[in-house]
Structure formats: C-alpha cells, structure tokens
One Martini backbone bead per residue (centre of mass of N, CA, C, O) as a GRO file, in nm:
protein
  219
    1MET     BB    1  -2.429  -1.668   6.622
    2GLU     BB    2  -2.304  -1.677   6.340
    3GLU     BB    3  -2.015  -1.751   6.428
    4GLN     BB    4  -2.090  -2.036   6.557
    5LYS     BB    5  -2.184  -2.170   6.277
    6LYS     BB    6  -1.911  -2.161   6.197
    7PRO     BB    7  -1.636  -2.302   6.125
    8LEU     BB    8  -1.358  -2.408   6.294
    9ASN     BB    9  -1.038  -2.239   6.288
   10ILE     BB   10  -0.699  -2.359   6.345
   11VAL     BB   11  -0.392  -2.231   6.483
   12LEU     BB   12  -0.082  -2.376   6.565
   13LEU     BB   13   0.144  -2.252   6.812
   14GLY     BB   14   0.502  -2.315   6.863
   15ILE     BB   15   0.763  -2.426   6.983
   16SER     BB   16   0.963  -2.667   6.977
   17GLY     BB   17   0.812  -2.899   7.206
   18SER     BB   18   0.516  -2.780   7.303
   19GLY     BB   19   0.275  -2.988   7.193
   20LYS     BB   20   0.109  -2.964   6.925
   21GLY     BB   21   0.052  -3.258   6.837
   22THR     BB   22  -0.110  -3.342   7.086
   23GLN     BB   23  -0.332  -3.113   7.068
   24ALA     BB   24  -0.428  -3.177   6.783
   25LYS     BB   25  -0.566  -3.445   6.852
   26VAL     BB   26  -0.774  -3.333   7.049
   27LEU     BB   27  -0.910  -3.127   6.853
   28TYR     BB   28  -0.978  -3.317   6.620
   29GLU     BB   29  -1.179  -3.493   6.792
   30LYS     BB   30  -1.369  -3.284   6.925
   31TYR     BB   31  -1.425  -3.103   6.632
   32ASN     BB   32  -1.393  -3.245   6.363
   33LEU     BB   33  -1.124  -3.196   6.202
   34GLU     BB   34  -0.913  -3.091   5.958
   35TYR     BB   35  -0.589  -3.208   5.907
   36ILE     BB   36  -0.295  -2.981   5.876
   37GLY     BB   37   0.037  -3.101   5.865
   38THR     BB   38   0.331  -2.980   5.779
   39GLY     BB   39   0.538  -3.182   5.888
   40ASN     BB   40   0.412  -3.437   5.768
   41LEU     BB   41   0.406  -3.348   5.472
   42LEU     BB   42   0.715  -3.304   5.448
   43ARG     BB   43   0.805  -3.590   5.528
   44GLU     BB   44   0.653  -3.739   5.307
   45PHE     BB   45   0.788  -3.590   5.071
   46SER     BB   46   1.093  -3.661   5.150
   47ASN     BB   47   1.030  -3.984   5.072
   48GLU     BB   48   1.042  -3.935   4.794
   49ASP     BB   49   1.141  -3.996   4.441
   50ASN     BB   50   1.309  -3.695   4.424
   51VAL     BB   51   1.486  -3.411   4.409
   52ALA     BB   52   1.322  -3.237   4.612
   53ALA     BB   53   1.312  -3.448   4.841
   54LYS     BB   54   1.618  -3.473   4.889
   55ARG     BB   55   1.665  -3.176   4.956
   56LEU     BB   56   1.467  -3.156   5.193
   57LYS     BB   57   1.588  -3.373   5.379
   58LYS     BB   58   1.857  -3.226   5.421
   59GLU     BB   59   1.741  -2.954   5.538
   60LEU     BB   60   1.590  -3.072   5.780
   61ALA     BB   61   1.845  -3.201   5.917
   62GLU     BB   62   1.967  -2.887   5.938
   63GLY     BB   63   1.708  -2.696   6.027
   64ARG     BB   64   1.566  -2.604   5.785
   65LEU     BB   65   1.353  -2.445   5.577
   66ALA     BB   66   1.105  -2.457   5.384
   67PRO     BB   67   0.982  -2.330   5.129
   68THR     BB   68   0.694  -2.154   5.116
   69TRP     BB   69   0.563  -2.301   4.863
   70LEU     BB   70   0.552  -2.600   4.964
   71PRO     BB   71   0.340  -2.608   5.196
   72PHE     BB   72   0.122  -2.470   5.027
   73TYR     BB   73   0.102  -2.684   4.811
   74LEU     BB   74   0.017  -2.917   5.009
   75TRP     BB   75  -0.237  -2.774   5.170
   76MET     BB   76  -0.415  -2.659   4.938
   77ASP     BB   77  -0.515  -2.930   4.830
   78LYS     BB   78  -0.667  -3.012   5.087
   79LEU     BB   79  -0.854  -2.759   5.126
   80ALA     BB   80  -1.013  -2.790   4.849
   81HIS     BB   81  -1.155  -3.078   4.985
   82VAL     BB   82  -1.311  -2.934   5.204
   83SER     BB   83  -1.576  -2.899   5.368
   84GLU     BB   84  -1.759  -2.613   5.447
   85ASP     BB   85  -1.864  -2.752   5.743
   86LYS     BB   86  -1.553  -2.790   5.807
   87GLY     BB   87  -1.299  -2.774   5.999
   88VAL     BB   88  -0.956  -2.646   6.056
   89LEU     BB   89  -0.619  -2.773   6.123
   90PHE     BB   90  -0.315  -2.595   6.180
   91ASP     BB   91   0.011  -2.758   6.182
   92GLY     BB   92   0.293  -2.540   6.120
   93SER     BB   93   0.098  -2.309   6.025
   94PRO     BB   94   0.245  -2.036   6.011
   95ARG     BB   95   0.606  -1.910   5.991
   96LYS     BB   96   0.535  -1.636   5.855
   97LEU     BB   97   0.407  -1.335   5.787
   98SER     BB   98   0.337  -1.393   5.486
   99GLU     BB   99   0.179  -1.654   5.554
  100ALA     BB  100  -0.037  -1.530   5.738
  101GLN     BB  101  -0.154  -1.343   5.524
  102LEU     BB  102  -0.223  -1.559   5.314
  103LEU     BB  103  -0.401  -1.739   5.489
  104THR     BB  104  -0.615  -1.527   5.549
  105ASP     BB  105  -0.698  -1.482   5.255
  106VAL     BB  106  -0.786  -1.771   5.196
  107LEU     BB  107  -1.001  -1.797   5.421
  108ASP     BB  108  -1.173  -1.560   5.328
  109TRP     BB  109  -1.240  -1.682   5.048
  110TYR     BB  110  -1.379  -1.936   5.207
  111GLN     BB  111  -1.530  -1.818   5.459
  112ARG     BB  112  -1.301  -1.861   5.714
  113ASP     BB  113  -1.335  -1.636   5.984
  114ASN     BB  114  -1.325  -1.861   6.212
  115LEU     BB  115  -1.035  -1.769   6.379
  116LYS     BB  116  -0.772  -1.940   6.571
  117ALA     BB  117  -0.477  -1.869   6.764
  118ILE     BB  118  -0.263  -2.103   6.923
  119LEU     BB  119  -0.037  -2.050   7.197
  120ILE     BB  120   0.226  -2.253   7.308
  121GLU     BB  121   0.407  -2.189   7.605
  122ILE     BB  122   0.766  -2.202   7.616
  123SER     BB  123   1.080  -2.229   7.673
  124GLU     BB  124   1.386  -2.264   7.533
  125GLU     BB  125   1.494  -2.467   7.741
  126GLU     BB  126   1.256  -2.665   7.722
  127SER     BB  127   1.275  -2.724   7.423
  128PHE     BB  128   1.557  -2.852   7.423
  129LYS     BB  129   1.503  -3.075   7.631
  130ARG     BB  130   1.279  -3.222   7.477
  131LEU     BB  131   1.424  -3.273   7.199
  132ILE     BB  132   1.682  -3.428   7.305
  133ASN     BB  133   1.460  -3.655   7.435
  134ARG     BB  134   1.341  -3.740   7.169
  135ARG     BB  135   1.134  -4.008   7.038
  136THR     BB  136   1.074  -4.235   6.757
  137CYS     BB  137   0.889  -4.474   6.624
  138GLY     BB  138   0.964  -4.697   6.361
  139LYS     BB  139   0.671  -4.829   6.353
  140CYS     BB  140   0.423  -4.614   6.470
  141LYS     BB  141   0.540  -4.300   6.512
  142LYS     BB  142   0.555  -4.242   6.798
  143SER     BB  143   0.608  -4.016   7.064
  144ALA     BB  144   0.877  -3.955   7.314
  145TYR     BB  145   1.017  -3.910   7.635
  146VAL     BB  146   1.346  -3.954   7.757
  147GLU     BB  147   1.618  -4.035   7.903
  148LYS     BB  148   1.915  -3.907   7.822
  149GLU     BB  149   2.103  -4.170   7.884
  150LYS     BB  150   1.940  -4.310   7.677
  151GLU     BB  151   1.994  -4.485   7.373
  152GLU     BB  152   1.747  -4.677   7.431
  153ALA     BB  153   1.398  -4.739   7.336
  154ILE     BB  154   1.069  -4.851   7.410
  155CYS     BB  155   0.762  -4.878   7.297
  156ASP     BB  156   0.450  -4.865   7.466
  157TYR     BB  157   0.259  -4.951   7.218
  158CYS     BB  158   0.452  -5.178   7.022
  159GLY     BB  159   0.779  -5.233   7.089
  160GLY     BB  160   0.948  -5.050   6.945
  161LEU     BB  161   1.203  -4.860   6.831
  162MET     BB  162   1.349  -4.571   6.954
  163ASP     BB  163   1.426  -4.280   6.770
  164ILE     BB  164   1.610  -4.029   6.639
  165ARG     BB  165   1.565  -3.756   6.488
  166PRO     BB  166   1.749  -3.594   6.256
  167GLU     BB  167   1.642  -3.293   6.365
  168ASP     BB  168   1.738  -3.373   6.687
  169ASN     BB  169   1.988  -3.203   6.693
  170PRO     BB  170   2.148  -2.953   6.845
  171GLU     BB  171   2.186  -2.755   6.599
  172SER     BB  172   1.898  -2.778   6.487
  173ILE     BB  173   1.752  -2.680   6.739
  174LYS     BB  174   1.885  -2.399   6.751
  175THR     BB  175   1.782  -2.307   6.477
  176ARG     BB  176   1.472  -2.329   6.542
  177ILE     BB  177   1.473  -2.129   6.780
  178LYS     BB  178   1.580  -1.886   6.623
  179TRP     BB  179   1.352  -1.880   6.412
  180PHE     BB  180   1.118  -1.832   6.609
  181LYS     BB  181   1.217  -1.553   6.711
  182GLU     BB  182   1.229  -1.415   6.419
  183GLU     BB  183   0.948  -1.519   6.276
  184VAL     BB  184   0.701  -1.621   6.461
  185SER     BB  185   0.670  -1.360   6.627
  186GLN     BB  186   0.523  -1.212   6.390
  187VAL     BB  187   0.275  -1.396   6.381
  188ILE     BB  188   0.178  -1.345   6.666
  189GLN     BB  189   0.136  -1.039   6.631
  190PHE     BB  190  -0.070  -1.057   6.405
  191PHE     BB  191  -0.297  -1.212   6.562
  192GLU     BB  192  -0.313  -1.016   6.801
  193LYS     BB  193  -0.393  -0.759   6.641
  194HIS     BB  194  -0.667  -0.934   6.530
  195GLY     BB  195  -0.792  -1.103   6.779
  196LYS     BB  196  -0.681  -1.436   6.751
  197LEU     BB  197  -0.525  -1.482   7.017
  198ILE     BB  198  -0.415  -1.770   7.222
  199ARG     BB  199  -0.280  -1.815   7.540
  200ILE     BB  200  -0.074  -2.098   7.655
  201ASN     BB  201   0.040  -2.295   7.910
  202GLY     BB  202   0.294  -2.550   7.851
  203ASN     BB  203   0.386  -2.591   8.175
  204GLN     BB  204   0.194  -2.855   8.175
  205PRO     BB  205  -0.010  -3.083   8.178
  206ILE     BB  206  -0.166  -3.205   7.911
  207VAL     BB  207  -0.459  -3.188   8.021
  208LYS     BB  208  -0.445  -2.888   8.106
  209VAL     BB  209  -0.390  -2.771   7.830
  210SER     BB  210  -0.650  -2.874   7.701
  211GLU     BB  211  -0.850  -2.732   7.890
  212ASP     BB  212  -0.758  -2.441   7.827
  213ILE     BB  213  -0.820  -2.441   7.526
  214ILE     BB  214  -1.125  -2.515   7.537
  215ARG     BB  215  -1.213  -2.283   7.720
  216ALA     BB  216  -1.122  -2.054   7.526
  217LEU     BB  217  -1.296  -2.142   7.275
  218GLU     BB  218  -1.586  -2.141   7.454
  219GLN     BB  219  -1.611  -1.830   7.545
   0.00000   0.00000   0.00000
C-alpha cells in the first residue's frame, strides 16, 4: 500500500519511431505527470542563439547524441521544481547505462523510488520505415506518417505544411538505430535486472499499445 501512495515515475524507452511521444501524451494526461522530454528540451535549446546551441543543432542533424551533461543539465532544473506529490514522466532519457545509474541515484535522493521503465518494442526495419515517412507540421509542430512517395503533405490538425525533420534523413536514422543497439540495450538490461522494466509490443494500433501500458502499470 505504501508503494501505491508514492507518485508514479515513468521512464519511456524505445527505438526511434516506436511511438514514445504519442504514448507519453496518453500517460501524461491519465496520471497527471510532469513531462520531461529530452528530445523537446534539446530541440528548444538548439534554437537558442549561442555557440553551444549552434553546435548541438549541427550534431543532431547528423544523428549524433548530445553530450551526457547537456540533457541532464536541462531536465535536472525542471525536476528540482516538481512538487513532491506529483509523478514524473521521462521521455528520451536515459540513453546510456551511466545515465540510467545516475537517474536512479537522483530519483532515490528525491525519494522517488516508485519507478517503472516502459519499453515499446518495434523492429529496426519498422523503425526505419516510420522515420523515413515521418513529417512534422511547421505550424503546430504535430507529427504524422505519410506515404513515402509524397513530397508534400498537409497537416490534418491546422492545415500547415508538413516538413521532414533535419534528423530524419537515411544516414542519421541508421546512426540512431545503431546507437540504440549499442547503448540503450544496456539501459534496458539495467532496468530489467532491477525489476523495473515493462515490455510492450509497439507493432499494434496506438490505442492497443496505450491499453497494454496502462494495464501493466496498474497490475
């Protein structure tokens, strides 16, 4: 009973294109969580007018990882201001074993030991297919998957033009998939070893993936 009274803290894991962002929104709303999205924080930072931001923007476009200290710097400031009785959702972190260990230490220090790591599983082939067809609205920033042969697409939400993200080019996608196999696989093993990992089949309709996640969390 004591564990259930503690705020729920969730780490979302999955290869690029697995649908983490979509499921993050579902969990954010259902459990009233504080959202800490590493990808969003890094993209926002990369648009600032400073030397570090310009360097980061170039490296993200090439499919490279931001240095470990940068995402931690960005989300630690947010975490420090979250109410003790509110859960937190981490989307995009940790990305390396050392980050997973540090994140666990930080959450333990905050007495946030009610932690679950959710892995949304899809194949490397499916990841590449989804990302190469992904477009993001330049107006409302929502993402969608389009037919590969379409060079232009219109946003269903606001009518804006859907563009390809700079980091969604073939070589960058291959780099991110390779990195997931080499680095994030160790993070997955870390959480599984500590009994915190929940595996979810991501090759299902979005609603079914959401239902499976919620069912697993509430068991």
